VOGU-3710 file (C-alpha; in Angstrom, 3 decimals, decimal comma):
1> matviavvip> 84,452/91,730/115,818  88,041/90,741/116,592  90,570/90,767/113,782  91,622/87,264/112,749  95,404/87,211/112,391  97,071/84,306/110,622  100,794/83,565/110,517  102,475/81,732/107,638  105,852/80,102/108,315  107,652/78,631/105,271
11> cfrvkdhild> 109,925/75,770/106,307  113,085/74,641/104,559  116,007/73,473/106,670  114,762/75,245/109,812  114,171/72,188/112,010  116,452/73,518/114,749  114,510/76,792/115,103  110,896/76,211/114,074  109,496/75,088/117,451  110,972/78,115/119,192
21> viarlgpevs> 109,450/80,432/116,573  106,004/78,891/117,084  106,336/79,027/120,878  107,013/82,782/120,711  103,823/83,580/118,796  101,534/85,708/120,970  97,833/85,279/121,792  96,883/87,834/119,118  97,558/85,126/116,511  94,554/82,922/115,723
31> qvyvvddacp> 95,923/80,691/112,969  99,410/79,344/112,226  100,299/77,659/108,933  103,608/75,819/108,839  104,440/75,053/105,211  106,927/72,222/104,721  108,414/73,078/101,315  109,733/69,553/100,666  112,198/70,179/103,469  115,018/67,593/103,542
41> qtsgdfvseh> 114,814/67,723/107,348  111,053/66,904/107,209  110,272/69,984/109,279  106,542/69,429/108,819  106,634/65,977/110,400  108,823/67,333/113,192  106,281/70,060/113,994  103,368/67,618/113,850  105,112/65,295/116,305  106,420/67,861/118,780
51> cqdprvkvlr> 104,042/70,844/118,670  100,809/70,732/120,650  99,640/74,259/119,785  96,021/73,909/118,513  96,463/76,939/116,258  99,071/75,174/114,140  98,256/73,443/110,874  101,013/71,804/108,834  100,864/72,035/105,042  103,207/69,985/102,856
61> hprnlgvgga> 104,616/70,365/99,348  105,532/67,173/97,475  108,297/69,157/95,725  110,204/72,283/96,582  108,549/75,453/95,243  110,768/78,028/96,934  109,961/80,487/99,682  107,404/82,326/97,562  105,556/79,158/96,642  105,449/78,116/100,287
71> vmtgyaealr> 104,161/81,494/101,426  101,454/81,563/98,775  100,271/78,113/99,849  99,932/79,497/103,363  98,222/82,637/102,058  95,633/80,588/100,187  94,865/78,462/103,262  94,571/81,542/105,480  92,105/83,136/103,053  90,028/79,960/102,949
81> ngadvvvkvd> 89,806/80,023/106,730  88,676/83,640/107,000  91,845/85,437/108,087  91,696/89,248/108,056  95,448/89,893/108,192  98,144/87,425/107,156  101,649/87,708/108,586  104,672/85,959/107,131  107,478/84,996/109,512  110,560/82,977/108,603
91> gdgqmdpgli> 111,185/79,777/110,505  114,908/80,366/111,084  114,555/82,463/114,221  115,896/85,715/112,719  112,568/87,485/113,249  111,000/88,307/116,605  107,361/87,108/116,651  106,762/89,590/119,465  106,792/92,341/116,823  103,679/91,003/115,088
101> plfvapiikg> 101,346/93,534/116,806  103,521/96,358/115,416  103,232/94,954/111,893  99,487/94,439/112,135  98,552/97,743/113,815  98,889/100,056/110,742  96,736/97,652/108,720  94,010/97,386/111,361  93,985/101,174/111,776  93,512/101,670/108,025
111> qadytkgnrf> 96,915/103,301/107,558  98,458/100,632/105,336  97,596/97,633/103,167  100,940/95,893/103,613  103,754/96,252/106,128  107,296/94,940/105,992  110,326/94,944/108,233  113,275/97,286/107,833  116,528/96,435/109,612  118,227/99,682/108,530
121> ydlaqvvrmp> 116,380/102,161/110,771  118,700/101,957/113,755  122,299/102,622/112,721  123,545/101,087/115,960  121,929/97,802/114,915  123,047/97,995/111,287  126,685/97,456/112,267  125,712/94,023/113,614  124,682/92,879/110,142  127,314/90,831/108,246
131> arrlvgnall> 129,122/93,128/105,781  128,328/91,093/102,660  124,662/90,893/103,573  124,592/94,632/104,342  126,042/95,602/100,960  123,908/93,105/99,060  120,672/94,255/100,683  121,545/97,909/100,143  122,133/97,379/96,418  119,002/95,264/95,993
141> sfvaklstgy> 116,932/97,830/97,881  118,062/100,674/95,637  117,286/98,774/92,438  113,934/97,703/93,898  112,901/101,323/94,347  113,059/101,669/90,564  111,241/98,447/89,741  108,517/98,580/92,414  107,861/102,326/92,566  108,020/102,372/96,385
151> wnlfdvtngf> 110,762/104,952/96,803  110,148/105,248/100,547  111,017/101,617/101,308  114,287/99,915/102,130  115,440/96,397/102,963  113,132/94,963/100,299  114,339/91,397/100,791  113,089/91,452/104,384  110,632/88,584/104,758  108,821/89,789/107,897
161> taihakvlrh> 105,573/91,069/106,362  101,851/91,498/106,952  99,062/92,023/104,429  95,319/92,658/104,552  93,276/89,753/103,217  91,198/92,014/100,943  94,341/93,189/99,164  95,710/89,666/98,994  92,602/88,494/97,137  93,181/91,146/94,451
171> lpmekisery> 96,737/90,059/93,659  97,488/87,673/90,751  99,051/85,014/92,943  99,720/82,700/90,017  102,016/85,328/88,442  104,150/86,148/91,485  107,681/84,751/91,596  107,860/81,616/93,734  111,485/81,796/94,837  113,761/84,405/96,404
181> ffetdllfrl> 112,434/87,228/94,235  109,065/86,746/95,915  109,131/89,735/98,314  110,245/92,177/95,616  107,840/90,826/93,008  105,009/91,089/95,529  105,845/94,776/96,044  105,658/95,301/92,277  102,220/93,643/92,200  101,086/95,762/95,154
191> ntvravvvdi> 102,077/98,907/93,274  99,980/97,884/90,279  96,880/97,894/92,505  98,029/101,114/94,256  98,376/99,536/97,695  99,992/101,500/100,524  103,122/99,873/101,956  104,770/100,907/105,232  108,166/99,984/106,681  108,299/98,739/110,287
201> pmdavygtet> 111,612/99,248/112,131  113,031/96,008/113,508  116,256/94,459/114,688  117,638/91,364/113,053  118,712/88,397/115,137  121,794/86,530/113,965  122,570/83,243/115,651  123,605/79,812/114,383  121,193/79,820/111,443  122,461/79,984/107,863
211> snlkihkifl> 120,805/81,862/105,043  119,838/79,973/101,882  119,977/83,217/99,876  123,296/83,698/98,059  123,394/87,195/96,557  126,192/86,432/94,072  124,277/83,476/92,646  120,993/85,271/92,015  122,336/88,694/90,975  121,815/88,266/87,217
221> efagkhlrnf> 118,419/86,624/87,706  117,294/89,474/89,946  118,619/92,083/87,496  116,562/90,659/84,641  113,405/90,468/86,750  113,884/94,014/88,036  114,219/95,288/84,462  111,067/93,399/83,455  109,052/94,765/86,386  110,350/98,298/85,875
231> skrifynyfl> 109,274/98,230/82,220  105,858/96,827/83,103  105,300/99,345/85,891  106,167/102,321/83,708  103,930/101,067/80,895  101,006/100,297/83,233  101,154/103,529/85,239  102,143/106,100/82,619  100,755/104,844/79,315  98,087/102,165/79,783
241> rdmtvaslel> 96,123/103,443/82,793  96,891/107,121/82,553  98,932/109,658/80,627  100,325/112,694/82,413  102,982/115,302/81,814  105,413/112,737/83,257  104,637/110,429/80,329  105,668/113,171/77,918  108,787/113,935/79,967  109,809/110,277/79,826
251> vagsvmllfg> 109,336/109,955/76,058  110,838/113,314/75,116  113,694/112,966/77,582  114,595/109,458/76,391  114,532/110,450/72,730  116,578/113,627/73,239  119,150/111,946/75,482  119,559/109,016/73,088  119,896/111,357/70,085  122,436/113,554/71,864
261> llfggqhwar> 124,579/110,611/72,944  124,502/108,867/69,558  125,026/112,035/67,532  127,776/113,265/69,824  129,449/109,868/70,007  129,454/109,520/66,230  131,121/112,911/65,668  133,534/112,376/68,549  134,681/109,080/67,003  134,998/110,723/63,584
271> siatgtatpt> 137,036/113,574/65,065  139,473/111,120/66,663  139,769/109,064/63,476  140,421/112,062/61,193  142,309/114,242/63,646  140,088/117,237/62,883  138,314/119,413/65,443  134,553/119,145/65,691  132,767/122,431/64,849  131,242/124,317/67,785
281> gtimlaalpt> 127,786/124,096/66,243  128,007/120,315/66,041  129,105/120,121/69,678  126,137/122,231/70,751  123,791/120,120/68,629  124,914/117,102/70,634  125,209/118,735/74,049  121,882/120,601/74,103  119,533/117,604/73,576  121,681/115,533/75,956
291> lvglqlllaf> 121,341/118,075/78,764  117,659/118,771/78,110  116,902/115,073/77,838  118,662/114,386/81,122  116,732/117,192/82,804  113,415/115,831/81,535  114,251/112,342/82,813  115,140/113,755/86,224  111,789/115,555/86,246  110,089/112,241/85,459
301> vafdvanmpr> 111,874/110,543/88,361  110,774/113,348/90,681  107,173/112,861/89,543  107,454/109,095/90,012  108,746/109,532/93,565  105,810/111,808/94,390  103,361/109,407/92,725  103,586/106,666/95,360  100,234/105,317/96,652  98,953/107,318/99,623
311> rpihvdlpd> 95,464/105,988/100,418  95,089/102,369/101,604  92,867/100,466/99,201  91,519/97,825/101,599  89,286/100,392/103,284  87,270/100,721/100,067  87,325/97,098/98,901  84,222/94,959/99,500  84,361/92,090/101,972
//
């Protein structure tokens, strides 16, 4: 039986590009869900009036929920209509719909549960990316490795994605961030169910469109959410679901490093205040737990990197 592929296109201020994006969708796509997220340009009405593609269904939000909220509305509709794989493509024309078969192939072949684009594979193409966007994405990607546990991924804010419907049904959709943190939060949720995620090399297209994502405005918000997800992931994976030698390395390393820094800092401050030299034994008592604690934490990180999901879960999930 043929795989039913659905495409979700969130729409907010993309009226100038949306029809071209839809027109470039290939015959492998069976369903198209255009989600008007209370767009001030009424993109949904524009598509309804000017698009004759029978695959297209327009969904509308009475109020703006953000890109994540729009995508999840499309996800829910695709699941209700029996989609096997759901692809998310932005409506601003920065993503090539012709790449959809590449995103879907690893999922159909049972090699991945979720695929996402990565614009950093080809260094010749990276130089085309605006400098501020390049630096911002690089920083966000590094922090996301810590919070999501997918150390092999990059370009985590890339919105060109595909997911197997079985995996989608197992995610707590009501808990996933509805706005720009959506892609990263979804990766965190995928890690909690041990889903396999694969990067797909792609080139970005930069034309007359403008991005609604302003890195400097959401930096603090993202930082807090990354810290929250990192804490949850560590607790879920290393204390609630399972305890391994890495759990002991994390606890012992944290305690020893904290003790060494506090003890050493206290005596260093006292030495400066009194003008007296700190005894060698005291220095060693601070330095030894600091170094050992740091080594244990590095060993934990190495274990965490090696502990990424390897077997796709959708192959074992019931229909």
